[in-house]
C-alpha positions in Angstrom: 52.6 120.9 69.3 55.7 122.1 67.6 55.6 124.9 70.0 55.4 122.7 72.9 58.0 120.4 71.8 60.2 123.9 71.5 59.7 124.9 74.6 60.2 121.8 75.9 63.5 121.4 74.2 64.5 125.2 75.3 63.7 124.6 79.3 65.9 121.7 79.0 68.9 123.3 77.4 68.6 126.4 80.0 68.8 123.8 82.6 71.5 122.2 81.8 73.4 124.8 81.3 72.6 126.2 84.6 73.7 122.9 86.1 77.1 122.8 84.2 77.7 126.8 85.4 76.6 125.7 89.5 78.8 127.9 91.1 81.1 125.9 93.4 83.9 127.2 96.7 86.8 124.5 97.0 89.5 124.5 100.1 92.7 123.5 99.1 95.1 122.9 101.9 98.3 120.5 101.9 97.6 117.2 103.5 100.9 117.1 105.9 103.2 119.9 107.4 105.4 120.6 109.3 105.2 122.2 113.0 106.6 125.6 112.4 106.1 125.5 108.3 104.3 128.5 106.4 101.6 127.3 103.9 98.5 128.1 101.7 95.4 127.8 101.9 93.4 129.3 99.3 89.4 129.2 99.0 88.7 129.4 95.0 85.4 129.9 93.6 84.0 129.2 89.6 82.5 132.5 89.3 82.8 136.5 89.5 79.5 137.3 90.1 79.8 136.9 94.4 79.7 138.8 97.5 80.2 138.7 101.2 83.1 136.1 101.5 83.3 134.3 105.3 85.9 132.5 106.1 86.0 130.2 108.9 87.7 130.7 112.4 91.0 129.9 112.3 92.0 129.5 115.7 93.7 125.6 116.6 96.8 124.4 115.5 97.7 127.1 113.0 98.4 130.7 113.1 96.9 133.5 110.5 100.2 135.3 108.9 98.1 137.0 105.9 94.9 137.2 104.1 92.5 137.2 102.3 94.1 138.0 99.8 92.0 138.2 96.6 92.4 137.1 92.8 90.6 136.8 89.6 91.0 134.6 87.0 89.3 134.4 83.0 90.0 132.4 79.8 88.3 132.1 76.7 88.7 129.3 74.4 87.7 128.8 70.6 87.2 124.7 69.7 85.8 124.2 66.6 84.2 127.4 66.3 82.5 126.7 70.2 83.4 129.8 72.5 83.8 128.6 75.9 84.7 130.9 78.5 85.6 130.3 82.5 86.3 132.8 85.2 86.7 132.1 88.9 88.1 133.9 92.3 90.1 133.0 94.6 91.3 133.7 98.6 94.4 133.1 99.8 95.5 133.1 103.3 98.9 132.1 104.2 99.0 129.9 107.6 101.9 128.5 109.9 101.4 125.3 111.7 101.9 125.6 115.1 101.9 121.8 117.6 101.9 119.0 115.9 98.3 116.6 115.5 95.7 116.5 113.3 92.9 119.5 112.5 90.4 120.1 110.5 89.5 123.7 109.0 85.8 124.0 108.9 83.9 124.9 105.8 84.0 129.1 104.4 80.7 130.7 102.4 79.9 132.6 100.2 77.2 134.4 98.1 77.3 133.7 94.2 75.1 134.3 91.7 72.7 135.1 94.5 72.8 131.7 96.0 74.7 131.0 99.3 77.0 128.2 98.8 80.1 126.2 101.2 83.2 125.1 101.0 84.7 121.4 101.7 86.5 120.7 104.9 90.3 120.7 105.3 92.1 117.9 107.3 95.7 118.9 107.8 98.3 116.3 109.9 101.0 118.5 111.3 104.2 116.7 112.0 106.7 117.5 114.7 109.9 119.2 114.0 112.7 117.6 112.8 115.5 116.6 114.9 119.0 117.5 113.6 121.9 115.4 114.5 122.8 117.8 116.5 120.0 117.4 118.9 118.3 120.5 117.9 115.2 121.3 116.6 114.0 122.9 113.6 111.1 122.2 111.0 111.9 121.2 107.4 115.1 123.2 107.5 116.9 121.2 109.4 116.4 118.5 106.9 117.7 121.2 104.1 121.2 121.3 106.4 121.1 117.9 106.4 121.1 117.0 102.8 123.5 120.7 102.9 125.6 118.2 105.0 125.6 115.2 102.5 125.9 117.1 99.1 129.2 118.7 101.0 131.2 115.4 101.9 129.4 113.2 99.5 128.0 110.3 102.1 124.7 109.7 102.0 124.2 107.6 105.6 121.8 104.4 106.2 119.1 107.1 108.1 119.2 109.2 105.2 117.8 106.6 102.7 116.5 103.9 103.6 113.7 101.1 103.1 111.5 99.1 105.4 109.9 95.6 104.6 106.6 95.2 106.8 104.2 92.3 107.3 100.6 92.8 108.5 100.9 89.4 110.2 103.7 87.8 111.5 101.8 84.7 113.6 99.4 83.2 110.9 97.7 80.0 109.6 99.0 78.2 106.9 97.6 79.7 103.3 96.7 82.9 105.3 97.1 86.1 103.3 100.0 88.3 104.9 100.5 91.9 103.2 104.0 93.2 102.6 105.2 96.1 102.4 108.4 97.8 101.0 108.4 101.7 101.6 111.1 104.0 100.6 112.3 106.5 103.4 114.5 109.5 101.9 115.8 112.8 103.3 118.1 113.3 99.8 117.1 114.0 96.1 116.4 109.9 94.8 115.7 110.1 91.1 116.1 105.5 90.8 115.7 102.9 92.2 116.6 99.2 91.3 115.5 96.4 92.7 113.7 93.0 92.2 111.5 90.2 94.9 113.5 87.1 95.2 111.6 84.0 94.6 110.5 83.6 98.3 110.8 79.4 99.3 107.3 78.1 101.4 105.1 81.4 99.8 103.0 81.6 97.3 103.1 85.2 96.0 101.0 87.4 94.6 102.1 90.7 93.4 99.8 94.6 94.1 99.5 96.9 91.2 100.5 100.0 92.3 101.2 103.3 90.4 104.3 103.4 88.5 104.6 107.3 89.4 105.5 107.2 93.0 103.7 110.2 95.0 106.4 111.1 97.9 104.0 112.4 101.1 105.5 113.3 104.6 105.9 110.8 107.5 107.6 111.7 110.7 109.3 108.6 111.7 112.3 108.4 114.5 112.5 111.8 114.9 112.7 113.2 111.5 110.6 114.5 108.8 110.5 111.9 106.1 109.9 111.4 102.0 107.9 108.2 101.7 106.2 106.2 99.5 105.4 102.8 99.2 107.6 101.2 96.5 105.9 97.9 96.5 103.7 95.4 97.8 103.1 91.9 97.6 100.6 89.3 99.2 102.0 86.3 100.5 100.3 82.9 101.6 102.1 80.7 103.4 102.3 76.6 101.7 103.9 75.0 105.3 104.3 75.0 108.6 106.9 76.4 110.9 109.5 79.4 110.5 109.9 81.3 106.9 112.3 83.7 106.2 111.5 86.7 104.1 115.2 87.2 103.0 116.7 90.9 102.2 116.4 92.3 99.5 119.2 94.6 97.7 118.0 98.3 96.4 120.6 100.4 94.1 119.2 103.5 94.2 121.1 107.1 92.2 120.9 109.6 93.6 121.5 113.3 92.6 123.8 115.2 95.1 124.8 119.1 95.1 129.0 119.9 94.5 129.9 123.3 95.7 132.5 124.9 93.3 136.0 125.6 94.6 135.5 129.3 93.4 133.1 131.1 95.9 131.7 133.4 93.3 131.2 130.5 91.3 129.5 129.1 94.3 127.6 132.1 94.7 125.8 132.8 91.5 125.4 129.5 89.5 125.2 127.6 93.4 127.1 124.5 91.5 126.1 121.5 89.7 125.1 117.7 90.2 126.2 114.4 90.6 124.6 111.1 90.9 125.9 109.3 93.9 125.0 105.3 93.9 124.1 103.9 97.1 123.2 100.3 98.1 120.2 99.9 100.4 119.4 96.2 102.2 115.8 95.9 103.5 115.7 94.1 107.1 115.0 90.1 106.8 111.4 89.1 108.1 110.1 85.5 110.4 106.7 85.0 110.1 105.7 82.0 111.9 103.2 79.8 110.6 100.6 77.5 112.1 99.1 74.7 111.2 95.4 74.3 110.8 93.5 72.1 112.8 92.9 68.6 112.1 91.5 69.0 108.6 88.0 67.7 107.5 87.5 65.1 104.4 86.0 67.5 102.5 87.9 70.6 103.0 88.4 72.5 99.9 92.1 73.8 101.1 90.2 77.9 101.5 91.4 79.8 103.8 89.7 83.1 104.3 85.7 84.7 104.1 84.1 82.7 101.2 80.1 83.1 100.0 78.9 80.1 97.6 75.8 80.3 95.1 74.2 78.5 92.2 72.3 78.3 89.4 70.4 75.8 87.0 69.6 76.9 83.5 66.3 75.0 83.2 65.2 72.2 85.3 62.9 71.0 82.6 64.4 69.7 79.8 64.4 66.5 77.0 66.9 64.2 76.1 70.0 65.3 74.8 69.2 68.6 75.8 71.6 70.8 77.8 71.5 71.3 81.7 74.0 73.8 82.8 74.8 74.2 86.6 77.0 77.6 87.8 79.0 78.0 91.4 80.0 81.1 92.1 82.6 81.6 95.1 82.8 85.0 96.4 85.1 86.3 99.1 88.9 87.3 100.2 91.1 84.8 100.6 93.5 81.8 98.7 91.4 81.9 95.5 93.6 80.6 93.7 94.2 77.7 96.0 91.1 76.2 95.9 90.0 73.2 94.7 86.7 72.9 92.5 83.6 72.2 94.3 82.4 68.5 92.3 78.4 68.8 91.4 77.8 64.8 91.5 75.1 64.0 88.1 72.8 61.3 88.3 74.7 58.3 86.5 73.0 58.5 83.1 74.6 62.2 82.4 76.6 62.4 80.4 79.2 65.2 81.9 81.9 68.0 80.7 85.2 69.1 82.7 84.0 72.1 84.2 85.0 75.7 83.3 86.7 78.4 85.5 86.8 82.0 85.5 88.4 83.7 87.7 87.9 87.3 88.6 89.4 88.8 91.6 92.4 90.5 92.1 95.3 91.0 95.0 94.4 93.1 97.7 95.4 92.8 101.5 93.3 90.4 102.6 94.4 88.2 99.5 92.8 87.8 96.3 89.1 89.9 96.3 86.5 88.8 94.4 85.0 85.8 92.2 84.9 82.4 90.8 82.7 80.8 88.6 83.2 77.0 87.9 80.9 75.8 85.3 78.9 72.7 84.8 77.7 70.8 81.5 75.6 67.6 81.5 73.6 65.9 78.7 70.7 63.4 80.5 70.5 60.6 77.4 67.8 58.9 79.1 63.9 60.5 80.3 62.7 60.3 83.7 62.8 62.1 87.2 66.6 63.1 88.3 67.9 64.6 91.6 71.3 66.9 91.3 72.2 66.8 95.4 73.9 70.6 97.1 77.1 71.4 96.5 79.4 71.6 99.6 82.2 73.6 100.1 84.1 73.8 103.4 86.8 76.3 104.0 88.5 77.5 107.4 87.1 81.0 108.6 89.5 83.2 109.7 87.5 85.2 112.1 86.1 82.4 113.8 88.7 80.1 113.5 87.0 77.9 112.5 85.9 75.1 109.7 82.9 75.9 108.3 80.8 74.6 105.2 78.4 76.5 102.6 76.2 74.0 100.9 73.3 75.2 97.5 70.0 73.9 97.3 69.2 70.5 95.5 67.6 70.3 91.8 64.9 68.1 90.9 65.3 67.8 86.7 62.8 66.3 84.9 63.5 64.9 81.5 61.3 64.3 79.0 61.7 61.9 75.8 62.5 64.1 73.0 64.5 64.7 70.0 67.0 67.5 72.3 70.1 68.8 70.6 72.8 70.5 72.9 75.3 70.9 69.4 75.9 74.3 69.9 76.1 74.2 73.5 78.6 71.9 73.7 80.4 73.2 71.0 80.2 76.5 72.7 81.2 75.5 76.1 84.2 72.9 75.0 85.8 75.3 72.1 85.7 71.9 70.0 84.0 70.5 66.8 80.1 69.6 67.4 79.6 66.3 68.9 76.6 64.4 66.7 74.8 61.7 68.6 73.8 58.4 66.1 71.1 56.5 66.9 73.1 53.1 65.8 75.3 51.3 67.6 78.1 51.4 64.2 79.3 54.6 63.8 80.6 56.1 60.5 80.9 53.5 58.5 82.7 54.7 54.7 80.8 54.3 51.8 81.2 53.9 48.5 83.5 52.1 46.0 86.7 50.3 47.3 90.0 50.6 45.1 91.3 47.0 44.8 94.5 46.2 44.0 95.7 43.0 41.7 96.9 39.9 43.6 101.3 40.1 43.5 101.3 44.1 42.6 103.2 44.7 46.0 105.2 48.1 47.5 108.3 45.9 48.2 111.5 45.8 46.9 110.0 48.8 43.9 112.3 52.7 43.6 109.4 53.9 45.9 110.5 51.7 48.8 114.1 51.8 48.4 113.9 56.1 48.5 111.2 55.7 51.4 114.3 54.7 53.8 117.2 56.7 51.5 115.6 60.3 51.7 114.9 60.3 55.3 117.8 58.9 56.7 119.3 61.8 54.2 117.7 64.2 55.8 118.8 63.0 59.6 122.1 63.3 58.9 121.8 66.7 57.8 119.8 67.4 60.8 122.2 66.1 63.4 125.0 67.7 61.7 123.3 70.9 61.8 122.4 70.7 65.4 125.4 69.5 66.5 127.1 72.6 65.1 124.4 75.0 66.8 124.8 73.5 70.0 128.3 74.2 69.7 128.5 77.6 69.3 125.3 78.1 71.7 127.6 76.4 74.5 129.8 79.3 74.0 127.6 81.8 76.1 129.5 85.0 75.5 129.5 84.6 72.2 126.0 84.0 71.6 125.3 87.0 74.1 127.8 88.9 71.4 125.8 87.5 68.0 122.4 88.8 69.6 123.5 92.1 71.2 122.2 94.2 68.2 119.1 91.7 67.7 118.2 92.4 71.4 119.0 96.2 71.4 116.9 96.9 68.2 114.4 95.4 70.1 114.4 97.4 73.1 114.8 100.7 70.9 111.2 99.2 69.1 109.3 99.1 72.4 111.2 102.3 72.9 109.7 103.9 70.0 106.0 102.6 71.2 106.7 104.7 74.3 107.8 107.5 72.3 104.7 107.8 70.7 102.6 107.4 73.7 104.4 109.7 75.3 105.5 107.8 78.3 108.4 109.7 79.4 109.7 107.4 82.6 109.2 104.1 80.6 110.8 105.6 77.3 114.0 106.7 79.0 114.4 103.6 81.7 113.8 101.4 77.9 116.8 103.3 76.4 119.0 103.0 79.4 118.9 99.5 79.3 119.1 99.4 75.7 122.4 100.9 75.8 123.6 99.1 78.6 122.6 95.8 77.8 123.8 96.4 73.8 127.5 96.9 75.7 127.4 94.5 77.8 126.5 91.9 75.9 129.5 93.2 73.0 131.9 93.2 75.5 131.0 90.1 77.3 130.7 92.0 80.6 127.9 91.7 83.6 125.9 95.2 83.3 126.7 95.3 87.1 130.3 95.5 86.6 129.7 98.0 84.2 130.6 102.0 84.5 131.3 104.5 81.7 135.4 104.8 82.4 135.6 100.5 81.9 133.5 101.3 79.0 135.7 103.4 77.3 138.8 101.1 77.9 137.2 98.2 76.6 136.4 99.9 73.7 140.3 100.9 73.0 140.8 97.2 73.5 138.3 96.0 70.6 140.7 99.2 68.4 137.3 101.3 68.2 137.4 104.8 67.1 137.4 107.0 69.5 134.8 109.4 68.0 132.6 106.0 68.2 133.4 105.8 71.7 132.4 109.8 72.1 129.1 109.2 70.4 128.0 106.1 72.7 129.2 107.8 76.0 127.2 110.9 74.9 124.4 108.6 74.5 124.1 107.6 77.9 124.6 111.0 79.4 121.7 112.8 77.2 119.3 109.9 78.2 120.0 110.0 81.5 120.2 114.2 81.8 117.4 114.7 79.6 115.1 112.3 81.9 115.1 115.9 84.2 115.9 118.8 82.2 113.2 121.7 81.8 112.4 122.3 78.1 110.2 120.6 75.6 109.8 117.2 76.8 108.7 115.2 73.0 111.7 117.0 71.7 114.4 115.9 74.1 112.4 112.6 73.5 113.3 112.8 69.7 116.6 113.8 70.3 117.5 111.2 72.7 116.0 108.3 70.8 117.8 109.7 67.5 121.0 109.5 69.0 120.6 106.4 71.0 119.8 104.6 67.3 122.5 106.3 65.9 125.1 105.5 68.8 124.0 101.7 68.4 124.6 101.8 64.9 127.8 103.4 64.6 129.4 100.6 67.3 127.9 97.8 65.6 129.7 98.9 62.3 133.2 99.1 64.5 132.9 96.5 67.3 134.9 93.6 65.4 134.9 89.8 67.0 
């Protein structure tokens, strides 16, 4: 028997190892290229025991400039005494993109470990060449020349960096979901972008979660090839009819522009430096035409979209005082947050509790998609046969442009006389103390001895009686004086901000410390910059939008701050902005920025006197 078990384990181990080491052939190439661009197409097999590599036919859309060139890679790792090794062979082609269009490169094949395997097919979109300002055609070189022109004169035009605002629909019904998208188009080195969605009148707004780390891709737009990314998306639900406006938003972008040295030798060998330029970007306004819904039926739930309704009951045969639970589940997509809760009509002698609603949906292109579960709890108090009628849910269906009514099944409940107990069920449902059902008309009668007082022994006129009035009066006067003093201080907004500047900066630096520990680079640098700029803004009582490194230095001199303290604070700002994009050890740079910023804020707090 032991031999059989050992043999089976050996087979399972061999099969598992074979599955882990199964040979694969993977093709890789850019998703988007520009006509005239050169790019790499690679085929990688994860073993070196190969032969008879057969490349696909690449005749349409691309010219083969070189290849295949073959390279081998191998590595060995030892982790906790366990040795693992890997090896691969890569076949590389250099291709040139031809005419604009979308092309598919078929699968390649190779014989690996005695078995013929195939790669994945690759689809590549070829964009037209970029149209330069002079009207001549070029590939990415045209965009590069445009960048060089910008860096020379320091101007960034609205054609080099802009943001579009688009709505999935401009004519909708009331409560119908609209997808609002803000997309960035850039030809320059955009490093940061700041902007906030305003409050939209007449809309219920839900933001769609997008990755914080933005990924740019090429897109041909109005004759030019831009790096683009979707910056933010929102789902809007119009709450009133007529023409509603989505106002323009002003973003502020931070662009790195290369500066050329006046010395031709220095410019040739060093290439010049970079300076950051701020650029205001205004998005276009949008007008949404909202049409009213047709005449609403009396039982309309307010739902607009596509929905389904399901119901369930925990038991149909119960005893008196047992719990009966009915669950309704509304699934689909639409304005799920804004629909009214369907009502279950229980018999009159059922004790009914308020429903418990559980939402499980998220924002999507179609609105809010997911489900909403409504749970009803009722307690039958008398025996008998009862019927719970069907539940109706009426909504406006966007596909058919009509109202639809969904119905659940009716439930027949047989309640037998008994000593059922729903205490624990009620406690779990309501999160309150257990409810005890007593069989008497009079409840909670106090039992035991009663303390009697002698006739004529009264509290009036005693020392305790007067203290009962005097002490609260003294406390009241003290509180009035204290709160009046606090109100007077709080009325001076600038003084309050100045007092709380260090406290607010400390909170932000604590959060930055957590982001540092989690190695979240971008969020860390953002939080440190907010702490530095926010601290000095509150201390100097100057809005952040009006601050610059020059006027900070001038204002701090007025406050009598020492030159070395001012220099340390400005250096902290510069070091934080520089370290974010500087090469090298990220952890060491983040630690240094954190320490420098904390010391700069601490020295500044000890230097500014109010």
